[in-house]
N, C-alpha and C positions, 0 to 999 in steps of 0.2 A: 476568552477561550480562543484557541487556534487549531488549525487543522493541517495535517499532512495528508494530501490526497495522492494516491498512487493508482494510475490507470494503466493496466496491463493490456497491450494489444494482443490480438489473437495469436496464440502460440502454435508452433509446428505440430505439437502433440498435446491436445487439450487434456486428455486423461492423465498424462505424465505431469503436466503443469499442475493440475488440481491436486494430485497426490503429493507432489513435492511442496506445493504452497501450503496446504493444510497440515501436513505431517511434519514439515521441517521449518518452513519460513515463518509461519504464524507464531510458533513457539519462540523463535529467535526474536521476532519483532515485539512480542508481548513482554520481553524482558528489558526493553529499553526504559531507562529511568524517566519518570514523569508521565508515562502513558496513562491517560484517564479512561479512554474508551476506544475500542477497536471494532469497526463495522466493515462488512464486505457486502458487495452486491450479491443478490440471489437471483438466479435465472439469467436470461439473456440481457445484455446491456444494449439498449436501443436509443434511438433519437425519436423525436416526434414524427420524423419522416420515415422511420423504419430502422433497419439494422445499423449497428455502428461497427467501428474497427476494433472495439474493445471487448475483451473476454471477461474481465473482472475489474472492479473498482474497489479500492480499500480506502476507508476514512479513519485516520488515527487522530484522536483528540488529545491535546495537551493544553496547559494553562496559557501559554503564549508562544510567540515565535522563538523567543530566547530559549524556552524549554525544549522546543523541537531541535534547535541547533545543538543544544547540550546533549540531547538524546542521540542525535546522529553522530556526534563526536565521541560518544562513549564507546567502550569496547563492544558492547551489545549492539549498538547502532552500526558500528563498522562491520560487524559480523553479518548483520541483516543486509546491509548494502552490498557487501561482497557476495552474498548468497544469490543475489539477483542474476549474476552471470550464469548460474547453473540451471536456471529454469525459465527465465523470462525471454524465451527465444523469439518472440514477436516484437520485443521492445517494450519500453516502459516510459511513461510520462509522469513526472512528479511535480506537484504544486505544494507550496507552503504559504499560508496566510493566516492573519488574525481574523476573527469573526466578531460581529456585534449583532445584537438583536435590533430589529427595526419595526 
């Protein structure tokens, strides 16, 4: 299994971010080929010491990193990436990695 983790920093307008994210961006991202599971944080994103700079964290699960790369290169993936410019006003950090059970 592999994950694409998208960490959205606090946007200028949280209500507008949430509306666009759930009404427009999620449906785009859910159409990427090979997506197995899509999860998002619920409620405030915090650290053990308190508040964080992040508004929302998304965890997208794929079979492996190659599947993530294929998804991002697809027309659907390109549309989802291009959409970030329209609503992620606080910035976004994206991580890609394989996982293993320990």
